[in-house]
C-alpha positions as CSV (number, residue, x, y, z in Angstrom):
1,M,-1.6,65.7,2.3
2,V,0.5,63.5,4.4
3,V,-2.4,62.5,6.6
4,L,-4.4,61.5,3.5
5,N,-1.5,59.4,2.2
6,I,-1.4,57.5,5.5
7,S,-5.1,57.0,5.5
8,L,-5.0,55.6,2.0
9,T,-2.1,53.3,2.9
10,K,-4.0,51.9,5.9
11,H,-7.1,51.5,3.8
12,S,-5.2,49.6,1.0
13,L,-3.5,47.4,3.7
14,L,-6.9,46.5,5.0
15,N,-8.2,45.7,1.5
16,N,-5.1,43.6,0.8
17,N,-5.6,41.7,4.1
18,N,-9.2,41.0,3.1
19,N,-8.1,39.7,-0.3
20,N,-5.6,37.4,1.4
21,N,-8.3,36.1,3.7
22,N,-10.7,35.5,0.7
23,N,-7.9,33.7,-1.2
24,M,-7.2,31.5,1.8
25,K,-10.9,30.7,2.2
26,N,-11.2,29.9,-1.6
27,L,-8.1,27.7,-1.4
28,F,-9.5,25.8,1.6
29,T,-12.8,25.3,-0.1
30,L,-11.1,24.0,-3.2
31,I,-9.0,21.5,-1.2
32,V,-12.1,20.3,0.7
33,L,-14.1,19.9,-2.5
34,V,-11.3,18.0,-4.3
35,T,-10.8,15.7,-1.4
36,Q,-14.5,14.9,-1.1
37,L,-14.8,14.3,-4.9
38,T,-11.7,12.0,-4.8
39,W,-13.0,10.0,-1.8
40,G,-16.4,9.8,-3.4
41,Q,-15.0,8.2,-6.5
42,M,-14.0,5.1,-4.5
43,P,-16.7,2.4,-5.0
44,P,-18.4,1.2,-1.8
45,A,-17.1,-2.4,-2.4
46,V,-13.5,-1.1,-2.4
47,Q,-14.1,1.0,0.7
48,Q,-15.6,-2.1,2.5
49,D,-12.8,-4.3,1.3
50,L,-10.2,-2.0,2.9
51,M,-11.3,-3.2,6.3
52,N,-11.8,-6.9,5.3
53,F,-9.6,-8.7,7.8
54,E,-9.8,-12.4,8.9
55,P,-9.2,-13.0,12.6
56,G,-6.4,-15.4,13.1
57,E,-5.0,-15.0,9.6
58,L,-1.6,-13.6,8.8
59,I,-0.1,-12.8,5.4
60,V,3.7,-13.0,5.3
61,K,5.9,-12.0,2.3
62,L,9.4,-13.4,2.2
63,K,12.0,-11.9,-0.1
64,D,12.0,-13.3,-3.6
65,N,15.5,-14.7,-3.2
66,V,14.5,-17.0,-0.3
67,D,14.1,-20.6,-1.4
68,A,10.8,-21.6,0.1
69,G,10.6,-24.9,-1.8
70,V,7.4,-23.9,-3.7
71,T,6.1,-26.7,-6.0
72,Y,3.0,-26.7,-8.2
73,A,0.3,-29.3,-8.5
74,E,-1.0,-30.3,-12.0
75,N,-3.8,-27.7,-11.6
76,G,-1.3,-25.0,-10.8
77,K,-1.9,-24.8,-7.1
78,A,1.2,-23.7,-5.3
79,M,2.4,-25.8,-2.3
80,S,5.4,-25.6,0.0
81,S,6.8,-27.7,2.9
82,F,8.8,-24.7,4.1
83,N,8.3,-24.2,7.9
84,I,7.6,-20.5,8.0
85,G,6.4,-20.7,11.6
86,E,9.8,-21.9,12.7
87,L,11.5,-19.1,10.7
88,L,9.3,-16.5,12.5
89,G,9.6,-18.2,15.9
90,I,5.9,-18.8,16.2
91,E,5.7,-22.5,15.1
92,D,3.6,-23.5,18.1
93,K,1.0,-20.8,17.3
94,I,0.5,-21.8,13.6
95,E,-2.3,-24.1,12.7
96,S,-1.7,-24.2,8.9
97,S,0.2,-22.4,6.2
98,S,-0.3,-22.2,2.5
99,V,1.1,-20.3,-0.5
100,M,-1.3,-17.5,-1.4
101,F,-1.2,-17.4,-5.2
102,H,-1.5,-19.8,-8.1
103,Q,1.4,-20.7,-10.5
104,K,0.2,-18.5,-13.3
105,S,-0.1,-15.5,-11.1
106,I,3.3,-16.0,-9.6
107,E,5.1,-16.6,-12.9
108,A,3.3,-13.6,-14.5
109,S,4.4,-11.3,-11.5
110,V,8.0,-12.6,-11.8
111,L,8.0,-11.8,-15.6
112,N,6.5,-8.4,-14.9
113,S,9.1,-7.7,-12.3
114,Q,11.9,-8.5,-14.8
115,K,10.3,-6.2,-17.4
116,M,10.0,-3.4,-14.9
117,K,13.6,-3.7,-13.8
118,A,14.7,-3.5,-17.5
119,V,12.6,-0.3,-17.9
120,F,14.2,1.2,-14.8
121,L,17.7,0.4,-16.1
122,S,16.8,1.8,-19.5
123,K,15.7,5.1,-17.9
124,G,19.2,5.4,-16.4
125,M,18.5,4.3,-12.8
126,T,21.9,3.0,-11.7
127,N,20.8,0.7,-8.9
128,P,17.0,0.1,-9.0
129,K,15.3,-2.0,-6.4
130,D,13.8,-5.2,-7.6
131,P,10.1,-4.7,-8.1
132,L,8.1,-7.0,-5.8
133,T,6.4,-10.2,-7.0
134,M,3.7,-12.5,-5.8
135,K,6.4,-15.2,-5.1
136,N,6.9,-16.4,-1.5
137,I,3.6,-15.0,-0.1
138,F,2.1,-17.2,2.6
139,V,-1.2,-17.3,4.4
140,L,-0.8,-18.4,8.0
141,K,-3.7,-19.5,10.1
142,T,-3.2,-19.3,13.8
143,S,-4.6,-21.7,16.4
144,E,-7.6,-20.6,18.4
145,R,-5.5,-20.3,21.6
146,A,-2.9,-18.1,19.7
147,R,-5.6,-15.8,18.4
148,R,-6.2,-14.6,22.0
149,I,-2.4,-14.0,22.4
150,F,-1.8,-11.9,19.2
C-alpha cells in the first residue's frame, strides 16, 4: 500500500510538471501573439517616420522659463535672435537656427500645459512637474564641415 502511494505521488508530480510546462507554453504563445498584433497595428507610414532623421539637423528644447526672445511675424511664424549655438558651445558649427513651431501651436501648447497642471493639482498632486510645451524648441542646421565631426 505504501509503494502504491509513492507511485501515485510520483505520477501526480509528473502530471503537475507537465501542466506547468503547458501553462508556460500557453503564456509565451499569448505574449508573442499580443506583441505581434500590437506591432502590426502601427501603420507603415508611422513605422517609416520613426527613422526619419535629417543629417546635420539638431532639435533642441530649452526649458520654458528660458527667455529666448521669440517674436512672431504677421503670419504667425516664430523668430528668435537668441544665439543657441553660443549657449551650447557649438556656435562655430551652426549654420542656421530657427524656431520649430508656429505661434498658434506654441500658444495652444502653453494653454494646454496650464490646463494639465490645474488637473494635476485638482487630483491632489502636491508638486506636479510642469507639462512640456512647444515653446523654445529650435531646429539647428550644422555646417557641412561640422556634420563630419558630429
